[in-house]
Each structure stands twice: as C-alpha cells, then as structure tokens.
N, C-alpha and C positions, 0 to 999 in steps of 0.2 A: 163887486161884492167882496166884503172882507169877513173872514171867519177865523177868529183867533189871529194867528200870524200869517194866514194864507190870504193872498189877494188874487181875486179872479177878475180879469178884464176881458173886454171884447166878446162878451157872451152873445152868440148868434146860433139859436137852436130853433129848428122847425119841428113841431109836434103834430101828430095825426092819430086820432082815436080810431081803433078798429076792434070793436067788441070789448073784451077784457084787456086788450093790449093797447099800448100807446106807442106808436112809432116815433122815433126821433132821428134827427140828422142835424149836425152842426158842430160848433167848436167854441173854444175859448182859450184864453191865455192864462195858465195857472202858474203862479210864481215865475212869470216870464218864460214859461215853457208852452209854446203853441201846441194845441192838441185838437184833434177832430175825431168824431166817432159817429157811427150809424148803426141802428138796430131797433129793438123794441123792448118795452118793459111792461111787467104785469105785477100788480099787488093783489094778493088773494090769501086769505086765511093766515095773515101775519107773515107771509113769505113774499119777498120781493125777488122776482126773476128777471134777469137782464140777458137778452140774447144779442150778442154783438156780431154784426155781419162784416163790419170794417172799422178801422180806426188807426190813427197814427199820432205820434208825438215826436217833437224834435228838441233835443237838449244838447247844447254846445255843439251843434252841427251834426249830432248823431240822430238818425231817423230810425224810430222803432215803429213797425207797422204790424197789425194783426194779420197773421198768415192764413187763418181759416176761421170759420164761424165757431164761436164758443159760447158757453153759458155760464153766467155768474148768478148764484142765489144767495140771498141774505135772509137769515131767519134766526131769531133768538140771539142776536148779537154776533152771529157767526157768519162769515162770508165763505162760500164754497166756490172754488174754481174748477172748471171741467176742461182740461187740456187747452188752456189759454196759450196759444202759440204766437210768438212774435218773430218777425224778420228783423235781424240786426246786422246790417252791413253785409248781407250775403249769407249769413249763418242764421240759425234759428234757436230760440229758447222757448221751451214748452213747460208750463207750470200747471200743476194740479194740486188740490188739497184744500185745507181749511185754515181760515184766519179768524181768531176770536180771542177769548181769554187765554187760549193756548194755540200754538202754531203747529200745523202738521202739513208741511208743504214739500212737494217733490218737484225738482226742476231737472230738465234734460237739456244739455247744450250740444249743439251739432255744428261744428265748423264755424264757431263765432270768431270773427277776426280780432286779433289782439290790438290792431291799429285803433280800435275804439278807445283804448286807454290813452291815446295820445292827446285827446281833447281835454283830459283831466290832468295830464302831467306833461307840460311842455318840455321838449328836449328828450323825452323817452324814446321816441321814434321806434315804437314796437312793431314787430311784424310776426306773422304766423297765425295759427288758428287754434281754438280750444274746443274740445268735445268732452263730455262726461256727465256725471250726475251730482246733484246737490240735494240734501235733505235737511230741512229746517224744522226743529221741534222746540217745545218749551214755551215759556212766557215771552211775550213780545219785548219786554224790557230787558230780558236776559236770555236770548235764544241760544239753542245748541245747534251746531251745524256739523254735518258729516258730508264729506265730499270725496269724489274719485274722478280725477280729470286726466286727460291725455292731450298734450299740446304738440303740434308739429310745426317745423320751420321757425322755431322761436328765435327772435333776434331783438336786441335793443341797441341803442347807441353805445351803451357800456360794453356789451358783449362784442359788438363790431370793433370798438376801439381796442379791445383786448385781443382781437384777431380771430375770434370764433365765427364760424359760419352758422347756418340755420341748425338748430338743435331740436331733438325730440325730448320732451319732458313728460314724465308720468308722476303723479303725486296722489296720495290719499291721506286723509286725516280728519281731525275734528277741531271744532272751535267752541269753547264754552267757558264762561266765567273769565273773560278777558285772557284766555290762554289758548294758543294755537299749537296743536301737536300734529306732526306730519311725517311721512316718509316720502322720499322722492328719488327718482333716477333720471340721469341726463345722458344723452348719447348724440353722436353726429357721424357724418360719413367719414371723417378723418380718423375715427377710432376712439373718440371720447367715450368714457364709460365710468360715470360717477354715480355712487349711491350713498344715501344718507338720510338725515332728518334730525328731528329733535323737537324742542319746544320754543315758543316765543310768547312772552307776555306783552299785552298791548295797553295796559293801564299805566298812566304816568309815562315815564321814560321806558320805551320797549327794551326788554332784556332778552338775550339770546342764549340758548344752550343747544348747540348744533354739532353734529359729527358728520363728516363726509370722507369717503374713501373710494379709490378707484384709479383709473388710468387717464392721463391727460397727454395727448400727443403734442409734440413740439411743433406740429404744423401750424398751431395758432400763432406762432411767432414769425411765420413766413414773411408777412408784409413788413414787420419791423426790421427784421434782419436783412431782407432784400435791399433795403435802402443803403445798407452798409456793405453790400456785395457778399453777404454771408447766407448760408442755408444750414439748418439744423434738422436732422431727422432722428426719429426715435420716439420713445414714450416714457413718461415719468409715472411712477407709482406714488400716489399722494395719500396721506392720511392726516386729516386736519380736524381740529376742534375749535369751535368759535364760542366764546363765553363772554358774558357781561353785557353792558348797555350797548344798544345798537349804534349810538353816536360814537363810541370809542371801544369797540370790541377787542378782546384779547384773543389772538390767534396763536395756536400751538399745533405741533404735529411734525411730520417727517415728509420729505420728498426724496425719492430714490430713483436712480436710473442705471441701466447698464446697456452696453452695445449701441449707444448713440453715436452720431457722426456729425461733425461740423466741417463745412467746406468754405474756404475763402476763394470765391470765383476769380478775384483779381490776380492772386498769386498762384492759384492752382493747388495750394497747400490744404491738406485735410488732416483733421484729428479724428482718429478712429477709436473704436472700443472705449468710448467715454463712459466712465463709471462715477457716480456721484452719490453721496450720502449727506443730506442736509437736514438739520433739525431746526425747527422754527419755535421761538419762544422769547419772551421778554422784548418783543418789538424788533427782533433781528432774526435773520436766517443764518445759522452757523454751519459753515461748510466743514464737516469733519473729514471728508475725503472727496477729492475730485482728481481723477487720473485719466490719461488718454495717451494714445500712441500717434506720433507724427507719421503721416503717410510716406515721408521720405526717409525716416529713421529717427529713433529717439523717443523719449517719453516726457510727458508733461504732468505736473501735479500742482494742486493748489489747495489752500485752506484759508480760513478766516471768516469774517462776518459781513453781511450786507443788511442794512436797515430796511424794513419792509413798509415804512411810512412814506407814501408818495409825496406828502407835503414837504418832507426833508430831502427829496431828491434821491432816495435810496443810497444813503452813505455807505461806503465800502471801506473795509480794512482787510485786504487780501494779500497773501504771500504766494508767489508763483515760482516753481522750480522747473528748469529745463535741464534734462540730462542726456548727453550724447546725441544731441539733435543734429540734423542735417538739412540744409536748405539748398535748393538749386532752382535757378530760373530756366534750366534746360538749354542754356546757350552760352551765357557769359560767366555767371558766378556759381560756384559750388562751395559751400562753407559748412564746416563742422563746428558746432557751438554748444555751449551750456550757459546757464546763468541763473541768477536769483533776482527776482523782481518783486516789487510791492505795488499794489493798486490802492490808493487812498483817496477819499473824498466822494462827493455825490456823483453817482454814475450817470444821473440824468442831466448833469450840467458840465462840471469841470473836474473829472478825476485826474489824479497825477500818477503816472507810471514812473517809478524810480528803481534804481538798482544797477546791477552790472551784468553784462553779457561778455563771456569769454570765448574768443574764437580760437579754435585749434587749426588744423590744416585748412586753408582757404585758397582756392584756385580761381584766379580771374583770367579768363581766356580772351585774348584779343582776337576777335573773329576776322576771318578773311574778308568778310563783307559786313559792314555795319547795318544793323536793323533799321528799318524806316522810322522807328520811333525816336531815334537819336537825331538831334539837330546837326545840320551840316556845319563844318568849320567856316567861320566868317573870313573867307579869302577875298581880297580886293585886287582887282586888276587895274593897276595904275597906268595912266596915259593910254587907256584902251582906245582903239579906233572907233569911229562912229558906228560902223557896222556891228562891232562886237558889243557896244553898249546897247544898241537896239535889240540884238539877240538876247542879251542878258535880261532886259526889261520884259521881253515877251515870255521868257522862261520863269519869271518870278511873279506869280499872281499876287495881287494885294491880299493881305490877311488882316482880319479885324483883331484888335487887341481887346483883352478882357481879363477879368480876375475871377478867381473862384473863392467862395467863402470857406472859412475854416471851421472845423468842429471844435468841441469843447475839451478834447483830450490834451493833456499837457505831459511833457516828457522831462525827465531828469535821469538820463541813462548814460552810463559809461561803457564804452565798447573797448575791451582790452584784447590786444593781439601782440604779445611780445615778440612773436616770430611766426614763421610759416604762412605768411601771406604771399602766395606765389602769383606772379604775373607772367603769363606764357602766351606765345603766339606772335605771328608777324615778325619773327626774328628776335623777340624779347624773351629773356629768361632771367627773372629777378625775384629776390625775396626781400620783403620788408617786415617791419614790426613797429608797434607803437600803441597809442591809445587815442580815443576820441570820445568827447562828451557831447551828448545831444540834450538840449534844454529848450523850453518854450513850447508853444502850441505844436501839436503833431502835424498840423497843416502847413506850418512854416517854421520848422525847428532851426535853432542856432547850433552850429557845429564848431567846436574848438578842440584842436589836437593835432598831432603830428605822427606820421608814419615814416620811419627812417630806413634807408636802404641798408641791407646787411650784406648782400652780394648780388651780382647780376652781370649780364653781358647782353650785347646787342649785335646781331648778325645782319649785315646789310651789304648788298652787292658783293657777296662772297668774302666780305671782310668781317672779322670779329673784333668788336670793341668791348672793353671791360668797363662796367660802371664802377667808378671810384668813389663816388659819393652821390647822395640824393635824398631828398625829402619830399613828402606829399603832405602839405599843411592845410589846415582849416582854421580860419580866423573869424568865424561867424556864419558865413554862407556854407551851403552844402557843396558849392563849387570849389574844388581843391586848387591850391597853388602849388605848381610843380617847380622843382629845382633839381635837375638831374645832370650829372657830368659823366661822360664816357670817353675813354681814351684808347688809342691803338698805337703801338710803336712798331716802326719798320726800321730797316737798316739805315735809312736816310732821314727819317722824320718821325715825330710824335704828333698824332692827330687827336685833338680834343674837341668833343661836341658837347655843347651846353644847351639843355632844354629848360626853359624857365617861363613862368607866366601862369 
C-alpha cells in the first residue's frame, strides 16, 4: 500500500468483531520499519477509540515496545494519548496529551540509554542514561519544546578521547522558531564542575552563543601524560565563550590555576605550586603567566602562545626561563643550573626546543659501586683456557637486540659550563669546563662539544698523580671521547698515565 510518500509492505492483520469493538493483531513494514501491534478499536459517535495491549517496532536495530496497555482516541481531527508508555533499551518513555491542529504533549523519560543514539551517529559510542520531562506545544509545523533532563554516566568517543570519565549532566531549556536556549551543568567524580548555557540557532548554518564557567580537574589528562611518564594534579578555573557558526566557532576566555603539581616519574623531578594565567582569543591560547618551583630547588616560568586548532597540531611559540635550578639523580650527578629556552612548532608533531642551559657548580660522583643500569666494560680475556671460556659463556645469557622508536621532539640546545664541573670519588678529584651542543631528535640527539680539564689529581695505591691535561669530547654521539694525562714525579722517575678512547 502506498499513501503519499509512505510505502507499507507485508501487511498481515487478523480482525475479530466483538460487539462494538473490533479486535486486531498483526503487523506490517512501514517505510522499512517492521511493526506489530495488538488490541481493539471502536468507532462510535464520530470518535475512534484504540486500546493497545501490546506493540513493538524496530528502527535501525532499536526496539521500542509498549510497556503497558494504553488508549488512543481520535475525534474532530485531534488524537489524544493516555499514558502511552514505551520500553526503549531498558528505559521507558511515557507520552500523554493531544495532537491536532495544535500540539499539547508531555513526555517523561526514565533511564533511557544514550547508546540508542549510536545507531543514528556511527562513531559516537555514547554511554549513560537520560531521565527527565519534555513538553511540546504549538503548531506541528513550528512546535515549541520545553525540557528538563538529567543524564548520568555520560560518555562519548569524544569525551573518552579527551580523558573524561562518566559525567553527570543536567540541562533545562526551550526550543522554538529554530532557536535552542538552554542552561546546563556538568560534573564527575574527579571534580569537574562546569555550568553554562546560551543559545543555538538551527536554521541554515547553526550558530552558537554559549558561555561556560567552572572547574576542570587535570585528572582528565592522566592517560595522555602517563604515556610520557608524567602526572599532573590540580584544577583549572575556566571561563569560556563560544560564538559564531558551529562549523568554525570563535572561542575566547580565560584559564587559570594555582597550586598544581607536575611529576616526572622517570627522573623523580616535580614542579610544585604551578600558577598559570591563560587568555584564549584569536585562535590562540596566550600564556600571560606560568610559574612553578622545582622540588629540588629553583623556579621555572614561561610565556607565549599555543594555537588551539587541532588541525594545525597546536603550534606553539613559548619562552621558558629556569632560575637557580638544582637537579640530582640522588647518586651520581648534582647540578645547579639556569637557562633560557624556547619551544616552537606544532606540539602534536615536531616541536623544537632551543636555547641555552648554563651550569653552575656541578658535581659528578664516581660511585664505589656502579649501578646495575650501567653497562659493564667490554673486557676481553685473550688466550683464555677452555674452562674459562665455558664459564664465561654460561655467565653471559643471550640477549635480543632491538630498537626503540623516537618521539617528535627536536633539540637545538647549548649547555654552557665554563668551570665548576667537579668529578669526585674513587681517588679522582678534577674540575672541567666547556660547552656542549645538543641537536636533532630528543630520542637520539647529536652532541658536539668539549670539556677541558682545568685542574685535577688522581690518588691510586697511596700515590698521588696530578692531571696535567685532559679533554672530554663529543663529536656526534652522546658517548664521550676521553683524553686524560696524569703524572707523578719521584726522586728517581716521572710516571705518566694516559687514558684515552
């Protein structure tokens, strides 16, 4: 059967007369939507009354079924619904009211799963449930809608990708004349607390006029930062405005934080008391102030801009200043340093860190016992007996070779240390000075530079030898080339020891 643009196929209906009533049971395929229903109908005094006892329809894999018996009446061109309740994926939607030349409908939603939207929007991957009320009035061609909804456990592929967990969302508003006006609030277990709202027009190209303010915890960055061995705690106070077409909105506002903390798990270094003041506008986030204190000593500050367009890879132009910093690995190296660096380029792909780091007093302690993370010296036993070779083979298990991929970060940094690089321990007491330039990918940088001996001595077997000259050079690799000369003079001889390689 074809009526206008509606095609009905597979009609299969059983009818049974019972007094004034006609019972029906069957189904059909309406616009490729399979539907079935059962109940009875009566026509009397110009009024058609339909009592539904059961019914269901399936659209794009979504099954809607009548939850309880309900009555529909049609009179004078107006259809009246009396608590038509539908089961929708485990939730219910109940509709009452009238449909005619004017609409007057009330709907109540109870735990309707948001996953139903996934059938209409591939890739949305929505989760959570919606409860609330909706009222529809006015002409069918231009209805007015008022709503108040509460959603729990809200997630989509976009919010998951941004690092947010399940959120609670409450919203109320109206829709009329192609204009949506609403207020909303969002929260989650991690401390998210955003409130805002505004208007959106839906005719032609949708346009936005929205304002949001509140607190956003840095916990949403946990997954992204953890991959780099970092963790960030604290909360940002945001105040954002979104204006213009939905296809290319203009975002302005501010982001501020204080008391935040960043930890690098690999080095054990932390930046405490992070304070930031960021202004967003013109397609960039301008960092007016960003300061923090190193856990080991010293302060860090930064300023500059970061583009907020993901398609451009978040291009950055930042300046970073380190004042009176101190670094220690707790065992071998303790360094006092300061510096001025810049970070430029797309943060999402290949930013470049350049500038200079100036070392003040730096102490390198030669430990009495080398840590297990250091490779053993490649000492070869020449002409070893068979028994020794067998023992050596047993003590050296086979190891698999491999390579690790590099990141996109590039370096162009000069390390200056004109003096006060002290090497101490295991009989060594020496001071060096010089400079080193690091370039190329951070995963495999090239090092070029030389540190020259300024003074030093070596005590070995109760004898003191004075270093007369020496250099520690880098010619591309991070592995240094040593050339050290030490002498000791007695009444009968002068002993010279040269260490090179």
